[in-house]
C-alpha positions, 0 to 999 in steps of 0.5 A: 688462332693461326700460324703466325709469322707466315710468309713465302720465300721468293718463288712461292713454293716454300712458306715459313712460319710459326707453329699452329697456335690454337688451330682445331681440325677445321681451322687447320684444314682451311689453312692448308687449303687456302695456302695450297700446302702439300707438305708440312715440315715440322722442325720442333722436338717431340716435346714441343709438338705435345704442347702445340700439336698439329690437328691434321685430318687430311691425308693428302697433306704430308707431315714430315717430323724433322726435329732439331733440339735447339740445344744441340752443339750448344753450351746451353741456351742460357749462354745466348747473350749477344747477336753473335752468340745467337749466330754461333748457335745457328752455325753449330746446327749446320755443322752438326746436322747437315742431314737435318737441313737437307731433309727440311728442304727435300719436299720443296726441292721435289716440287711440293708446296711446303710449309717449314716451321718450328715454334716461332718460325725464326731460328730453326726455320730461319736457318733452313730458309737462309740456306734455301735462299742462298742456294737459289742465288739470293743476295745475302742482304736479302737473306738477312732482311728475310730473317729479321722480318720476324721481329715485327711478329715476335711480341704477339707470338711470345705472348701467345706461346707463353699462354700455351706453355703455361697451361701445359707447364705451370711451373715455367718461369715468368720471364721464360718468354721475355722479349728482352732475351736475346734467344727470343730476338731476331737481330740482323747481326745474328744472321750476318754472323751466321752467313759470314761463318757459313761462307768461310767454312762451307763455301756455297749453300748449294755445295753444302746441300749437295754434299749433305745429300740433295741431288743435282735434280733436287737442287735444280728443283729448289732453284725453281721454287 
Protein backbone atom coordinates (compact mmCIF):
# COMPACT_ATOMS: atom_id res chain seq x y z
CA UNK A 1 0.00 0.00 0.00
CA UNK A 2 1.04 3.65 -0.01
CA UNK A 3 0.25 7.28 0.59
CA UNK A 4 -2.45 7.90 -2.00
CA UNK A 5 -3.66 11.11 -3.67
CA UNK A 6 -0.04 12.27 -3.58
CA UNK A 7 1.14 15.34 -5.44
CA UNK A 8 3.48 18.29 -5.02
CA UNK A 9 2.45 21.90 -4.82
CA UNK A 10 4.31 24.24 -7.17
CA UNK A 11 7.88 24.68 -6.01
CA UNK A 12 8.07 21.11 -4.76
CA UNK A 13 8.72 21.74 -1.08
CA UNK A 14 5.18 20.78 -0.01
CA UNK A 15 3.68 17.40 -0.87
CA UNK A 16 0.05 16.69 -0.09
CA UNK A 17 -1.55 13.29 0.24
CA UNK A 18 -3.56 10.77 2.20
CA UNK A 19 -2.73 8.84 5.33
CA UNK A 20 -0.19 6.00 4.96
CA UNK A 21 -2.40 3.06 4.03
CA UNK A 22 -0.93 -0.33 4.95
CA UNK A 23 2.71 0.76 5.13
CA UNK A 24 5.09 -1.13 7.42
CA UNK A 25 8.37 0.29 8.68
CA UNK A 26 10.31 -0.78 5.57
CA UNK A 27 7.77 0.70 3.15
CA UNK A 28 7.53 3.87 5.22
CA UNK A 29 11.28 4.40 5.27
CA UNK A 30 11.50 3.79 1.52
CA UNK A 31 8.66 6.22 0.82
CA UNK A 32 10.16 8.99 2.95
CA UNK A 33 13.60 8.54 1.37
CA UNK A 34 12.24 8.40 -2.17
CA UNK A 35 10.49 11.74 -1.74
CA UNK A 36 13.15 13.40 0.38
CA UNK A 37 10.64 14.12 3.13
CA UNK A 38 12.07 15.83 6.20
CA UNK A 39 8.82 16.57 8.05
CA UNK A 40 5.42 14.87 8.10
CA UNK A 41 2.55 17.10 9.24
CA UNK A 42 -0.32 14.82 10.30
CA UNK A 43 -3.63 16.67 10.51
CA UNK A 44 -5.68 13.72 11.78
CA UNK A 45 -7.20 13.35 15.21
CA UNK A 46 -5.59 10.97 17.69
CA UNK A 47 -8.35 8.45 17.10
CA UNK A 48 -7.85 8.52 13.35
CA UNK A 49 -4.14 7.91 13.86
CA UNK A 50 -4.85 4.75 15.86
CA UNK A 51 -6.71 3.27 12.87
CA UNK A 52 -3.92 3.95 10.35
CA UNK A 53 -0.72 4.79 12.23
CA UNK A 54 2.61 5.96 10.88
CA UNK A 55 5.41 3.38 11.20
CA UNK A 56 8.28 5.83 11.60
CA UNK A 57 11.66 4.51 12.71
CA UNK A 58 13.93 7.13 11.13
CA UNK A 59 14.57 9.81 13.72
CA UNK A 60 15.77 12.12 10.94
CA UNK A 61 12.14 12.61 9.86
CA UNK A 62 10.13 14.89 12.12
CA UNK A 63 6.50 13.95 12.77
CA UNK A 64 4.32 16.95 13.62
CA UNK A 65 0.93 15.94 14.97
CA UNK A 66 -1.31 18.94 14.35
CA UNK A 67 -4.83 17.56 14.70
CA UNK A 68 -8.09 19.15 13.67
CA UNK A 69 -11.35 17.41 14.50
CA UNK A 70 -13.42 17.83 11.30
CA UNK A 71 -16.49 18.54 13.44
CA UNK A 72 -15.06 21.73 14.88
CA UNK A 73 -17.15 24.85 14.15
CA UNK A 74 -19.72 22.63 12.43
CA UNK A 75 -23.37 21.83 13.02
CA UNK A 76 -22.45 18.21 12.31
CA UNK A 77 -20.85 16.41 9.41
CA UNK A 78 -24.16 14.73 8.66
CA UNK A 79 -25.47 18.16 7.64
CA UNK A 80 -23.11 18.38 4.64
CA UNK A 81 -25.41 17.92 1.63
CA UNK A 82 -24.20 20.45 -0.96
CA UNK A 83 -20.89 21.73 -2.25
CA UNK A 84 -21.59 25.01 -0.48
CA UNK A 85 -22.11 23.15 2.81
CA UNK A 86 -18.69 21.57 2.31
CA UNK A 87 -17.14 24.95 1.57
CA UNK A 88 -18.75 26.42 4.68
CA UNK A 89 -17.25 23.59 6.73
CA UNK A 90 -13.83 24.68 5.50
CA UNK A 91 -14.57 28.31 6.33
CA UNK A 92 -15.45 27.29 9.87
CA UNK A 93 -12.05 25.67 10.30
CA UNK A 94 -10.06 28.76 9.29
CA UNK A 95 -12.27 31.01 11.40
CA UNK A 96 -11.82 28.84 14.49
CA UNK A 97 -8.21 27.68 14.14
CA UNK A 98 -5.83 30.07 12.33
CA UNK A 99 -3.08 28.66 14.56
CA UNK A 100 -3.74 25.21 13.09
CA UNK A 101 -3.17 26.54 9.57
CA UNK A 102 0.08 28.29 10.42
CA UNK A 103 1.49 25.31 12.34
CA UNK A 104 0.68 23.10 9.34
CA UNK A 105 2.71 25.35 7.04
CA UNK A 106 5.55 26.37 9.36
CA UNK A 107 7.92 23.45 8.54
CA UNK A 108 7.75 24.20 4.81
CA UNK A 109 8.04 27.93 5.51
CA UNK A 110 11.25 27.14 7.39
CA UNK A 111 12.69 25.33 4.39
CA UNK A 112 11.84 21.70 5.10
CA UNK A 113 10.49 19.31 2.48
CA UNK A 114 7.14 18.55 4.02
CA UNK A 115 4.34 16.03 3.54
CA UNK A 116 1.02 17.46 4.74
CA UNK A 117 -1.80 14.94 5.02
CA UNK A 118 -5.06 14.05 6.74
CA UNK A 119 -7.12 10.92 6.04
CA UNK A 120 -8.02 11.29 2.38
CA UNK A 121 -5.84 14.31 1.71
CA UNK A 122 -8.70 16.40 0.35
CA UNK A 123 -10.42 18.43 3.10
CA UNK A 124 -8.10 19.47 5.92
CA UNK A 125 -5.15 19.01 3.59
CA UNK A 126 -7.06 20.82 0.86
CA UNK A 127 -7.69 23.88 3.02
CA UNK A 128 -4.07 24.14 4.16
CA UNK A 129 -2.83 23.60 0.61
CA UNK A 130 -5.21 26.23 -0.74
CA UNK A 131 -3.91 28.86 1.67
CA UNK A 132 -0.31 27.91 0.91
CA UNK A 133 -0.98 28.33 -2.78
CA UNK A 134 -2.79 31.64 -2.34
CA UNK A 135 0.01 32.98 -0.15
CA UNK A 136 2.50 32.25 -2.93
CA UNK A 137 0.44 34.14 -5.51
CA UNK A 138 -1.24 31.20 -7.24
CA UNK A 139 -4.29 32.09 -9.29
CA UNK A 140 -7.55 31.03 -7.56
CA UNK A 141 -8.53 28.93 -10.59
CA UNK A 142 -5.36 26.88 -10.13
CA UNK A 143 -6.15 26.49 -6.42
CA UNK A 144 -9.57 25.10 -7.34
CA UNK A 145 -7.99 22.76 -9.87
CA UNK A 146 -5.52 21.45 -7.29
CA UNK A 147 -8.35 20.78 -4.84
CA UNK A 148 -10.59 19.01 -7.35
CA UNK A 149 -7.68 16.86 -8.55
CA UNK A 150 -8.45 14.60 -5.57
CA UNK A 151 -11.63 13.44 -7.33
CA UNK A 152 -9.84 10.89 -9.50
CA UNK A 153 -8.20 9.23 -6.48
CA UNK A 154 -11.28 9.09 -4.28
CA UNK A 155 -12.87 5.76 -5.38
CA UNK A 156 -9.73 3.73 -4.63
CA UNK A 157 -9.07 5.63 -1.42
CA UNK A 158 -12.59 5.19 -0.10
CA UNK A 159 -12.44 1.46 -0.74
CA UNK A 160 -9.09 1.22 1.01
CA UNK A 161 -10.15 3.39 3.93
CA UNK A 162 -13.40 1.48 4.39
CA UNK A 163 -11.45 -1.77 4.69
CA UNK A 164 -9.11 -0.30 7.31
CA UNK A 165 -11.89 1.20 9.39
CA UNK A 166 -14.11 -1.88 9.30
CA UNK A 167 -11.28 -3.95 10.74
CA UNK A 168 -10.98 -1.55 13.65
CA UNK A 169 -14.65 -0.57 14.00
CA UNK A 170 -16.78 -3.52 12.77
CA UNK A 171 -20.03 -1.77 13.66
CA UNK A 172 -19.42 1.13 11.28
CA UNK A 173 -22.40 1.57 8.89
CA UNK A 174 -22.08 0.05 5.43
CA UNK A 175 -22.69 3.41 3.74
CA UNK A 176 -20.18 5.36 5.85
CA UNK A 177 -17.73 5.52 2.95
CA UNK A 178 -20.20 5.85 0.09
CA UNK A 179 -18.87 8.05 -2.73
CA UNK A 180 -22.37 9.51 -3.03
CA UNK A 181 -21.86 11.40 0.25
CA UNK A 182 -20.98 15.05 -0.38
CA UNK A 183 -18.59 14.93 2.56
CA UNK A 184 -16.52 12.39 0.62
CA UNK A 185 -16.44 14.32 -2.64
CA UNK A 186 -14.14 17.05 -3.91
CA UNK A 187 -16.24 19.33 -6.15
CA UNK A 188 -14.86 22.53 -7.60
CA UNK A 189 -17.84 24.46 -6.21
CA UNK A 190 -16.82 23.67 -2.62
CA UNK A 191 -13.40 25.30 -3.01
CA UNK A 192 -14.86 28.16 -5.04
CA UNK A 193 -17.28 28.89 -2.20
CA UNK A 194 -14.48 28.68 0.37
CA UNK A 195 -12.21 31.03 -1.57
CA UNK A 196 -14.99 33.56 -2.05
CA UNK A 197 -15.89 33.70 1.63
CA UNK A 198 -12.25 33.63 2.71
CA UNK A 199 -11.37 36.59 0.48
CA UNK A 200 -14.35 38.58 1.75
CA UNK A 201 -13.62 37.90 5.43
CA UNK A 202 -9.84 37.80 5.59
CA UNK A 203 -8.47 39.49 2.49
CA UNK A 204 -5.21 37.94 1.35
CA UNK A 205 -3.91 34.58 2.53
CA UNK A 206 -0.54 36.15 3.30
CA UNK A 207 -2.15 38.67 5.66
CA UNK A 208 -4.19 35.90 7.31
CA UNK A 209 -1.10 33.76 7.88
CA UNK A 210 0.94 36.69 9.17
CA UNK A 211 -1.83 37.68 11.59
CA UNK A 212 -1.99 34.04 12.70
CA UNK A 213 1.69 33.86 13.55
CA UNK A 214 3.89 33.26 10.51
CA UNK A 215 6.79 35.71 10.47
CA UNK A 216 7.76 37.76 7.45
CA UNK A 217 10.77 35.50 6.96
CA UNK A 218 8.56 32.41 7.08
CA UNK A 219 6.17 33.91 4.55
CA UNK A 220 9.12 34.59 2.28
CA UNK A 221 10.22 30.99 2.79
CA UNK A 222 6.75 29.76 1.90
CA UNK A 223 6.83 31.80 -1.29
CA UNK A 224 10.10 30.10 -2.24
CA UNK A 225 8.69 26.64 -1.55
